N, C-alpha and C positions, 0 to 999 in steps of 0.2 A: 399487422394486417398483411404485409407482403409475404412474410414467412408462412402464415396460415394459407394464403392463396397458393403458394408453391407446394406446400404439403398436400393440400386438397387435390391439386392437379396431379401430383405424383401418385397419390392414392387412387385417383380415377384411372390413370394410365395402368397402374399395376392391377387394379381390379379388372379392367378390360382384358389385359393379357391373360390373367388367370381364368377368366370366363372362356376365352378362346382356347386355352390349353385344355380346360375341362371338356369342351365340346369335341376337340380333336380326340382326346382320350376316350370319350364315349363311343365315337365311331370306330376307333381301333379295337375297343372291347367288343363291339358288335361284329367286327370282322373276325375276331378270334372265335366268337360264339358261332359264326357261320362257316367255320372251317369245314371244308368238304363240299360246300355249296359254292362252286366257283363264281357264279354270277353275283350272288349276294355278298360274298366276301370281297370280291373286286369292287363292287359298288360302294361298300362301306369304306374300303381303303381310299378310294378316289374321293369320297366325301371328306375323309380325314385330311387328305392332301389339299382339298379345296379350302378347308379351314386354316391349315398351317402349311403353306406351300414350301416352306424352307426346311422341312424335316426330311433329311436325306434317307433316313431309315424307312420311311413310308414309301418313298419313290423306289427304293430297292425292293421292298416287298411286292409292290405292284409289278415291277419289271420281272421279278422272279416268278410270280404267279403266271404271267403271260408267257414267259420262256417255258415253263413247265407245260402249259397248255399246247404250246407250239410243238413240243417234243412228243406229244401224243400222235403227231403226224396225221391230223385231220386235213381236210381239203384246204383249210385256211392257215396252215402252219406257217407259211411265209409271212402272212399279214400279222400273225401273232408275234412272230420273231421281230418283225420291224417295229411293232408297237412296244414290245419289251425293250428293244434297244433305245427307243425314244425316252423311256422312263429311266433306263440306266444312264443315258446322257444327262438327264436332269440331275440324277444323283452325283455324277461326276462334277457338274457345275456347282452343286451345293457343298460337296466335300471332295476336294481334289486328292486327298490322301487315302481314300478308301479304295483298296485294290480290287474289291469284288465287283464293282460296277464295270470296271475294265475287263475283268476276266469273263463275266457273264456276257458282255457285248461280244467279245471274241468267240465265245461258245455259240452264240446265236449266228454269227457270221459263218463259222464252221458248219453249223447245222444246215444253213440255207445255201451252202456251196460257194461261199465267198471267202474261201480260206486265206487267200493272199491278203485280203483286207483285215483279217483277224490278227495278223502278226503284230502290228504296233500296239494293239490292245493287250495282248498277252505279254508283250515286252514291258509295257508300262506297269501292268499288274505285278510282274516279277520284280521290277525296280521298287515298287511300293511295299511289297511283302516278300522279300527274298528268302525268309526263313520260316514261312508258314507251310507246314507239310501238306495241307489240303490244297493250297494254291499251287505249290510246286508240282503236285500230282497232276493238276489240270494243265500245267505247262507241258508235261509229258503226254497227256491226252491230245493236246493240240499238235504235238509233233507226230503222233500217229496219223492224224488227219493230213498232215503234210507229207507223210510217207518217210519221215526221218526216224527210222527204227532205232538206230544207235543213240541218237540224241534223246529219244523218248526213254530209252533204257537208263540213261544217265539221270534224267529227271526223276524217274520212279525210284531209283536207288537212293537218290538224295532225299526224296520225300520220306522214304522209310527210315533213313538215317536221322531225319529231323523229328521223327516220332519217338521221342525219348521217354515219354511216360508210358509204362507198360500196359496200363488199362485203357489207353486211348487207341481205339481201332483205326487202322488205315487200310481198309479193304480195297479202296480205289487203286492205290499204288501197288499193293501186293498182287491183286488180280491181274492188272494190266502188265505188270512186270513179267509174270509168267507167260502171258500171251506174246509179249515182245521177245522174250528169250526163245520161245518156240519158233516164232517167225524168223528170227535171226539164225537159228540152228538149221531151219529148212532152207534158208537162202545161202548158207555157207557151202563152199565147194567141197565135195567129198574128197577125202584123202586116201 
């Protein structure tokens, strides 16, 4: 009788968890179907988060959507960036080993003119993913915002070196590296 009660309680718990996961999945699917409709997609992702608040991937998606909207430079770009950072912070709390929440927070801070505050976020992102070519390219991007052209060049070159698979494009590092080289050449004293 005791074993049966424990098994029934376990089945009830697992059933409830599966139902919650199915509801979250349904809202994530709705968000995917609404891609391109910012308000509907955001609402669906927030509903998925409401159902499962411990899914760090959902918090990242919400933050990334808001960051992208901020970068459209509408009148509310600062508010969107602040809201995005609050979602990235939730993601950091849920998964402290994910570098992208740190990187995107730093990008938001750079975007709204708080570049000094962005440094520790980029530093932490670099510690968490020191060999990710995409992240290293963003470390270079941050150095451009800081006006550190030589350091930016180092990061972009490293990012290109980390791109070892020939079919994986790395246009971010390649494009910015050319800009940085041109800027450094213009700043070099004439001989």
